[in-house]
MOPAC internal coordinates of N, CA, C and O (Angstrom, degrees):
PM7 1SCF
backbone

  N    0.0000 0     0.00 0     0.00 0    0    0    0
  C    1.4428 1     0.00 0     0.00 0    1    0    0
  C    1.5270 1   108.48 1     0.00 0    2    1    0
  O    1.2310 1   120.98 1   -42.00 1    3    2    1
  N    1.3204 1   115.74 1   138.00 1    3    2    1
  C    1.4627 1   120.82 1   179.75 1    5    3    2
  C    1.5212 1   110.71 1   -64.37 1    6    5    3
  O    1.2310 1   121.10 1   -37.11 1    7    6    5
  N    1.3290 1   115.51 1   142.89 1    7    6    5
  C    1.4650 1   121.32 1   177.75 1    9    7    6
  C    1.5361 1   112.81 1   -71.84 1   10    9    7
  O    1.2310 1   120.50 1   150.17 1   11   10    9
  N    1.3224 1   116.66 1   -29.83 1   11   10    9
  C    1.4676 1   122.25 1  -173.20 1   13   11   10
  C    1.5299 1   109.66 1    53.95 1   14   13   11
  O    1.2310 1   121.59 1  -114.46 1   15   14   13
  N    1.3077 1   114.57 1    65.54 1   15   14   13
  C    1.4683 1   120.89 1  -178.48 1   17   15   14
  C    1.5131 1   111.14 1   -61.92 1   18   17   15
  O    1.2310 1   120.09 1   -32.52 1   19   18   17
  N    1.3350 1   117.44 1   147.48 1   19   18   17
  C    1.4749 1   121.72 1  -168.01 1   21   19   18
  C    1.5219 1   117.56 1   -85.37 1   22   21   19
  O    1.2310 1   119.78 1   178.24 1   23   22   21
  N    1.3456 1   118.03 1    -1.76 1   23   22   21
  C    1.4620 1   117.60 1  -173.44 1   25   23   22
  C    1.5252 1   112.41 1  -153.07 1   26   25   23
  O    1.2310 1   121.32 1   -16.97 1   27   26   25
  N    1.3215 1   115.08 1   163.03 1   27   26   25
  C    1.4595 1   122.00 1   173.77 1   29   27   26
  C    1.5264 1   108.07 1   -78.07 1   30   29   27
  O    1.2310 1   120.64 1   -48.97 1   31   30   29
  N    1.3162 1   116.39 1   131.03 1   31   30   29
  C    1.4612 1   120.95 1   179.87 1   33   31   30
  C    1.5293 1   112.73 1   -68.43 1   34   33   31
  O    1.2310 1   119.99 1   159.34 1   35   34   33
  N    1.3374 1   117.62 1   -20.66 1   35   34   33
  C    1.4659 1   121.62 1   179.99 1   37   35   34
  C    1.5218 1   112.43 1   -85.84 1   38   37   35
  O    1.2310 1   120.80 1   121.06 1   39   38   37
  N    1.3294 1   116.08 1   -58.94 1   39   38   37
  C    1.4711 1   120.44 1  -171.74 1   41   39   38
  C    1.5310 1   113.99 1  -107.32 1   42   41   39
  O    1.2310 1   120.09 1   179.15 1   43   42   41
  N    1.3219 1   117.44 1    -0.85 1   43   42   41
  C    1.4593 1   123.85 1   178.58 1   45   43   42
  C    1.5381 1   113.15 1    66.04 1   46   45   43
  O    1.2310 1   119.87 1  -161.52 1   47   46   45
  N    1.3157 1   117.85 1    18.48 1   47   46   45
  C    1.4611 1   121.95 1   176.14 1   49   47   46
  C    1.5311 1   109.64 1   -62.70 1   50   49   47
  O    1.2310 1   120.24 1   -40.87 1   51   50   49
  N    1.3346 1   117.14 1   139.13 1   51   50   49
  C    1.4469 1   121.32 1   177.30 1   53   51   50
  C    1.5254 1   110.16 1   -66.58 1   54   53   51
  O    1.2310 1   120.54 1   -44.05 1   55   54   53
  N    1.3369 1   116.57 1   135.95 1   55   54   53
  C    1.4566 1   122.85 1   177.73 1   57   55   54
  C    1.5176 1   108.02 1  -132.10 1   58   57   55
  O    1.2310 1   119.93 1   -94.05 1   59   58   57
  N    1.3403 1   117.74 1    85.95 1   59   58   57
  C    1.4612 1   120.57 1  -179.35 1   61   59   58
  C    1.5227 1   111.06 1   -62.06 1   62   61   59
  O    1.2310 1   119.80 1   -15.75 1   63   62   61
  N    1.3224 1   117.98 1   164.25 1   63   62   61
  C    1.4606 1   121.61 1  -176.39 1   65   63   62
  C    1.5191 1   114.86 1   -56.89 1   66   65   63
  O    1.2310 1   119.88 1   155.18 1   67   66   65
  N    1.3270 1   117.84 1   -24.82 1   67   66   65
  C    1.4693 1   120.34 1  -178.86 1   69   67   66
  C    1.5372 1   112.64 1   -99.75 1   70   69   67
  O    1.2310 1   120.40 1  -166.60 1   71   70   69
  N    1.3358 1   116.83 1    13.40 1   71   70   69
  C    1.4641 1   120.46 1  -178.18 1   73   71   70
  C    1.5196 1   112.03 1   -70.39 1   74   73   71
  O    1.2310 1   120.44 1   -49.07 1   75   74   73
  N    1.3094 1   116.76 1   130.93 1   75   74   73
  C    1.4594 1   122.54 1   173.34 1   77   75   74
  C    1.5286 1   111.16 1   -84.52 1   78   77   75
  O    1.2310 1   120.24 1   175.18 1   79   78   77
  N    1.3313 1   117.15 1    -4.82 1   79   78   77
  C    1.4651 1   122.63 1  -177.84 1   81   79   78
  C    1.5296 1   113.51 1   -95.67 1   82   81   79
  O    1.2310 1   119.62 1   179.82 1   83   82   81
  N    1.3285 1   118.33 1    -0.18 1   83   82   81
  C    1.4541 1   121.01 1  -178.60 1   85   83   82
  C    1.5336 1   110.09 1   -83.66 1   86   85   83
  O    1.2310 1   121.16 1   -43.17 1   87   86   85
  N    1.3326 1   115.39 1   136.83 1   87   86   85
  C    1.4584 1   122.86 1   176.87 1   89   87   86
  C    1.5197 1   108.26 1  -124.43 1   90   89   87
  O    1.2310 1   120.27 1   -39.99 1   91   90   89
  N    1.3380 1   117.10 1   140.01 1   91   90   89
  C    1.4707 1   121.31 1  -179.72 1   93   91   90
  C    1.5166 1   110.53 1  -135.25 1   94   93   91
  O    1.2310 1   121.39 1   -22.29 1   95   94   93
  N    1.3312 1   114.94 1   157.71 1   95   94   93
  C    1.4635 1   121.84 1   171.61 1   97   95   94
  C    1.5220 1   107.53 1  -102.65 1   98   97   95
  O    1.2310 1   119.58 1     3.88 1   99   98   97
  N    1.3119 1   118.40 1  -176.12 1   99   98   97
  C    1.4562 1   121.16 1  -178.17 1  101   99   98
  C    1.5282 1   112.81 1   -69.22 1  102  101   99
  O    1.2310 1   120.07 1   164.99 1  103  102  101
  N    1.3445 1   117.46 1   -15.01 1  103  102  101
  C    1.4563 1   121.30 1   175.91 1  105  103  102
  C    1.5236 1   112.17 1   -96.83 1  106  105  103
  O    1.2310 1   120.48 1  -174.42 1  107  106  105
  N    1.3258 1   116.70 1     5.58 1  107  106  105
  C    1.4634 1   125.25 1   178.59 1  109  107  106
  C    1.5300 1   113.58 1    72.45 1  110  109  107
  O    1.2310 1   119.75 1  -163.90 1  111  110  109
  N    1.3308 1   118.08 1    16.10 1  111  110  109
  C    1.4606 1   118.91 1   170.29 1  113  111  110
  C    1.5210 1   104.88 1   -58.77 1  114  113  111
  O    1.2310 1   120.15 1   -41.61 1  115  114  113
  N    1.3159 1   117.33 1   138.39 1  115  114  113
  C    1.4572 1   120.71 1  -169.31 1  117  115  114
  C    1.5330 1   111.03 1  -123.46 1  118  117  115
  O    1.2310 1   121.12 1   -47.23 1  119  118  117
  N    1.3292 1   115.46 1   132.77 1  119  118  117
  C    1.4549 1   122.25 1  -179.00 1  121  119  118
  C    1.5201 1   109.16 1  -140.50 1  122  121  119
  O    1.2310 1   120.36 1   -24.20 1  123  122  121
  N    1.3289 1   116.92 1   155.80 1  123  122  121
  C    1.4631 1   120.26 1   174.48 1  125  123  122
  C    1.5252 1   109.05 1   -78.40 1  126  125  123
  O    1.2310 1   120.50 1   -18.25 1  127  126  125
  N    1.3070 1   116.65 1   161.75 1  127  126  125
  C    1.4757 1   120.46 1  -178.08 1  129  127  126
  C    1.5189 1   111.57 1   -62.83 1  130  129  127
  O    1.2310 1   119.60 1   144.81 1  131  130  129
  N    1.3445 1   118.38 1   -35.19 1  131  130  129
  C    1.4650 1   120.90 1   179.60 1  133  131  130
  C    1.5287 1   110.85 1   -63.32 1  134  133  131
  O    1.2310 1   120.07 1   130.85 1  135  134  133
  N    1.3212 1   117.47 1   -49.15 1  135  134  133
  C    1.4718 1   119.84 1   179.35 1  137  135  134
  C    1.5272 1   110.63 1   -66.12 1  138  137  135
  O    1.2310 1   120.15 1   138.04 1  139  138  137
  N    1.3241 1   117.32 1   -41.96 1  139  138  137
  C    1.4631 1   120.80 1  -179.58 1  141  139  138
  C    1.5231 1   111.05 1   -58.69 1  142  141  139
  O    1.2310 1   120.60 1   137.31 1  143  142  141
  N    1.3167 1   116.45 1   -42.69 1  143  142  141
  C    1.4690 1   119.88 1  -176.35 1  145  143  142
  C    1.5253 1   112.67 1   -80.99 1  146  145  143
  O    1.2310 1   120.30 1   130.60 1  147  146  145
  N    1.3386 1   117.02 1   -49.40 1  147  146  145
  C    1.4662 1   120.70 1  -169.78 1  149  147  146
  C    1.5252 1   114.44 1   -90.04 1  150  149  147
  O    1.2310 1   119.41 1   152.64 1  151  150  149
  N    1.2942 1   118.73 1   -27.36 1  151  150  149
  C    1.4658 1   120.72 1  -178.74 1  153  151  150
  C    1.5158 1   112.90 1  -104.51 1  154  153  151
  O    1.2310 1   120.76 1   149.11 1  155  154  153
  N    1.3415 1   116.15 1   -30.89 1  155  154  153
  C    1.4663 1   119.32 1  -168.83 1  157  155  154
  C    1.5193 1   115.05 1  -114.28 1  158  157  155
  O    1.2310 1   119.89 1   177.23 1  159  158  157
  N    1.3225 1   117.82 1    -2.77 1  159  158  157
  C    1.4666 1   122.64 1   179.68 1  161  159  158
  C    1.5336 1   111.58 1    52.99 1  162  161  159
  O    1.2310 1   120.85 1  -142.10 1  163  162  161
  N    1.3353 1   115.98 1    37.90 1  163  162  161
  C    1.4826 1   123.96 1   178.11 1  165  163  162
  C    1.5271 1   113.97 1    62.61 1  166  165  163
  O    1.2310 1   120.22 1  -155.58 1  167  166  165
  N    1.3499 1   117.18 1    24.42 1  167  166  165
  C    1.4616 1   120.64 1   177.55 1  169  167  166
  C    1.5317 1   108.92 1  -126.58 1  170  169  167
  O    1.2310 1   120.99 1   -44.41 1  171  170  169
  N    1.3082 1   115.71 1   135.59 1  171  170  169
  C    1.4642 1   122.01 1  -179.00 1  173  171  170
  C    1.5282 1   110.03 1   -66.53 1  174  173  171
  O    1.2310 1   119.54 1   -52.32 1  175  174  173
  N    1.3419 1   118.49 1   127.68 1  175  174  173
  C    1.4631 1   120.50 1   179.21 1  177  175  174
  C    1.5403 1   111.85 1   -74.19 1  178  177  175
  O    1.2310 1   120.34 1   166.39 1  179  178  177
  N    1.3231 1   116.96 1   -13.61 1  179  178  177
  C    1.4690 1   120.45 1  -179.21 1  181  179  178
  C    1.5233 1   111.85 1   -85.45 1  182  181  179
  O    1.2310 1   119.95 1   135.57 1  183  182  181
  N    1.3356 1   117.71 1   -44.43 1  183  182  181
  C    1.4543 1   120.72 1  -174.57 1  185  183  182
  C    1.5255 1   113.91 1  -122.29 1  186  185  183
  O    1.2310 1   119.87 1   168.92 1  187  186  185
  N    1.3334 1   117.86 1   -11.08 1  187  186  185
  C    1.4473 1   121.50 1  -179.17 1  189  187  186
  C    1.5214 1   113.94 1    85.56 1  190  189  187
  O    1.2310 1   120.81 1   179.03 1  191  190  189
  N    1.3289 1   116.05 1    -0.97 1  191  190  189
  C    1.4599 1   120.47 1  -178.78 1  193  191  190
  C    1.5109 1   113.65 1   -73.21 1  194  193  191
  O    1.2310 1   121.11 1   -12.93 1  195  194  193
  N    1.3163 1   115.49 1   167.07 1  195  194  193
  C    1.4681 1   122.68 1   179.69 1  197  195  194
  C    1.5249 1   110.14 1   -73.96 1  198  197  195
  O    1.2310 1   120.93 1   -40.62 1  199  198  197
  N    1.3347 1   115.82 1   139.38 1  199  198  197
  C    1.4574 1   121.13 1   175.88 1  201  199  198
  C    1.5157 1   109.09 1   -98.70 1  202  201  199
  O    1.2310 1   121.12 1   -54.38 1  203  202  201
  N    1.3246 1   115.47 1   125.62 1  203  202  201
  C    1.4637 1   122.52 1  -178.39 1  205  203  202
  C    1.5203 1   109.62 1  -126.83 1  206  205  203
  O    1.2310 1   120.72 1   -17.60 1  207  206  205
  N    1.3517 1   116.23 1   162.40 1  207  206  205
  C    1.4628 1   119.84 1   178.70 1  209  207  206
  C    1.5220 1   110.34 1   -61.43 1  210  209  207
  O    1.2310 1   121.53 1   -46.93 1  211  210  209
  N    1.3266 1   114.68 1   133.07 1  211  210  209
  C    1.4581 1   120.44 1   178.52 1  213  211  210
  C    1.5169 1   109.61 1   -74.63 1  214  213  211
  O    1.2310 1   119.32 1   -43.67 1  215  214  213
  N    1.3351 1   118.91 1   136.33 1  215  214  213
  C    1.4604 1   120.03 1   177.90 1  217  215  214
  C    1.5271 1   111.62 1   -66.68 1  218  217  215
  O    1.2310 1   121.45 1   -24.29 1  219  218  217
  N    1.3191 1   114.82 1   155.71 1  219  218  217
  C    1.4674 1   121.65 1   177.72 1  221  219  218
  C    1.5251 1   108.63 1   -94.20 1  222  221  219
  O    1.2310 1   120.45 1   -49.31 1  223  222  221
  N    1.3291 1   116.75 1   130.69 1  223  222  221
  C    1.4643 1   120.44 1   173.17 1  225  223  222
  C    1.5243 1   107.88 1   -87.16 1  226  225  223
  O    1.2310 1   119.70 1   -50.41 1  227  226  225
  N    1.3219 1   118.18 1   129.59 1  227  226  225
  C    1.4663 1   119.96 1  -179.39 1  229  227  226
  C    1.5345 1   111.36 1   -57.48 1  230  229  227
  O    1.2310 1   121.15 1   -38.00 1  231  230  229
  N    1.3193 1   115.40 1   142.00 1  231  230  229
  C    1.4842 1   120.59 1  -176.61 1  233  231  230
  C    1.5285 1   111.86 1   -56.11 1  234  233  231
  O    1.2310 1   119.99 1   143.92 1  235  234  233
  N    1.3239 1   117.62 1   -36.08 1  235  234  233
  C    1.4593 1   119.38 1  -177.59 1  237  235  234
  C    1.5383 1   112.17 1   -71.77 1  238  237  235
  O    1.2310 1   119.75 1   168.61 1  239  238  237
  N    1.3175 1   118.07 1   -11.39 1  239  238  237
  C    1.4682 1   122.36 1   177.61 1  241  239  238
  C    1.5211 1   112.68 1   -97.00 1  242  241  239
  O    1.2310 1   120.19 1   164.42 1  243  242  241
  N    1.3368 1   117.24 1   -15.58 1  243  242  241
  C    1.4733 1   120.64 1  -178.28 1  245  243  242
  C    1.5151 1   113.90 1   -67.78 1  246  245  243
  O    1.2310 1   119.81 1   151.63 1  247  246  245
  N    1.3197 1   117.97 1   -28.37 1  247  246  245
  C    1.4585 1   120.53 1  -178.92 1  249  247  246
  C    1.5295 1   110.76 1   -62.40 1  250  249  247
  O    1.2310 1   119.95 1   135.17 1  251  250  249
  N    1.2976 1   117.71 1   -44.83 1  251  250  249
  C    1.4627 1   121.65 1  -179.19 1  253  251  250
  C    1.5349 1   112.44 1   -91.39 1  254  253  251
  O    1.2310 1   120.43 1   163.57 1  255  254  253
  N    1.3060 1   116.78 1   -16.43 1  255  254  253
  C    1.4741 1   122.23 1  -178.22 1  257  255  254
  C    1.5285 1   108.71 1  -134.90 1  258  257  255
  O    1.2310 1   120.43 1  -109.83 1  259  258  257
  N    1.3448 1   116.78 1    70.17 1  259  258  257
  C    1.4688 1   120.03 1  -173.62 1  261  259  258
  C    1.5306 1   113.55 1   -68.90 1  262  261  259
  O    1.2310 1   121.65 1   -23.09 1  263  262  261
  N    1.3039 1   114.44 1   156.91 1  263  262  261
  C    1.4571 1   122.04 1   174.40 1  265  263  262
  C    1.5215 1   109.30 1   -71.57 1  266  265  263
  O    1.2310 1   120.40 1   -22.50 1  267  266  265
  N    1.3114 1   116.83 1   157.50 1  267  266  265
  C    1.4490 1   122.48 1   177.34 1  269  267  266
  C    1.5377 1   109.77 1   -66.80 1  270  269  267
  O    1.2310 1   120.69 1   -29.68 1  271  270  269
  N    1.3142 1   116.29 1   150.32 1  271  270  269
  C    1.4631 1   121.48 1   174.21 1  273  271  270
  C    1.5268 1   110.74 1  -113.57 1  274  273  271
  O    1.2310 1   120.37 1  -177.94 1  275  274  273
  N    1.3212 1   116.91 1     2.06 1  275  274  273
  C    1.4622 1   121.90 1  -179.26 1  277  275  274
  C    1.5258 1   110.12 1   -82.82 1  278  277  275
  O    1.2310 1   121.05 1   -63.18 1  279  278  277
  N    1.3242 1   115.60 1   116.82 1  279  278  277
  C    1.4488 1   120.85 1  -179.99 1  281  279  278
  C    1.5236 1   109.53 1   -84.67 1  282  281  279
  O    1.2310 1   120.81 1   -44.51 1  283  282  281
  N    1.3420 1   116.05 1   135.49 1  283  282  281
  C    1.4486 1   122.11 1   179.08 1  285  283  282
  C    1.5164 1   108.69 1  -121.42 1  286  285  283
  O    1.2310 1   120.73 1   -50.72 1  287  286  285
  N    1.3164 1   116.21 1   129.28 1  287  286  285
  C    1.4720 1   121.44 1   177.17 1  289  287  286
  C    1.5173 1   108.98 1  -127.65 1  290  289  287
  O    1.2310 1   121.24 1   -39.43 1  291  290  289
  N    1.3206 1   115.23 1   140.57 1  291  290  289
  C    1.4686 1   120.45 1   178.79 1  293  291  290
  C    1.5185 1   111.02 1   -66.07 1  294  293  291
  O    1.2310 1   120.84 1   -38.53 1  295  294  293
  N    1.3185 1   116.00 1   141.47 1  295  294  293
  C    1.4590 1   121.34 1   177.61 1  297  295  294
  C    1.5258 1   111.04 1   -71.95 1  298  297  295
  O    1.2310 1   120.72 1   149.44 1  299  298  297
  N    1.3445 1   116.23 1   -30.56 1  299  298  297
  C    1.4477 1   120.51 1   178.90 1  301  299  298
  C    1.5193 1   109.46 1  -113.42 1  302  301  299
  O    1.2310 1   119.61 1   -30.82 1  303  302  301
  N    1.3230 1   118.36 1   149.18 1  303  302  301
  C    1.4623 1   120.86 1  -177.68 1  305  303  302
  C    1.5237 1   113.05 1   -61.76 1  306  305  303
  O    1.2310 1   120.93 1   -26.28 1  307  306  305
  N    1.3038 1   115.82 1   153.72 1  307  306  305
  C    1.4761 1   121.27 1   178.94 1  309  307  306
  C    1.5088 1   110.69 1   -79.03 1  310  309  307
  O    1.2310 1   120.10 1   180.00 1  311  310  309

């Protein structure tokens, strides 16, 4: 199950579970659409994988399957 991480690893922008602006790679590295497009050319700086829109978890499933609250930020700039 996807973690649905709460923020962009580049700019620390909030990305709630229902955000259409969240982008992830196959390792679930998470970035906002602005950073993914303008800074990263749609490629994850951590693994080199493709960044795609993160799926939305239905609200009625979040109660039993909550999104992660652990914020992750890159040690090096994007």
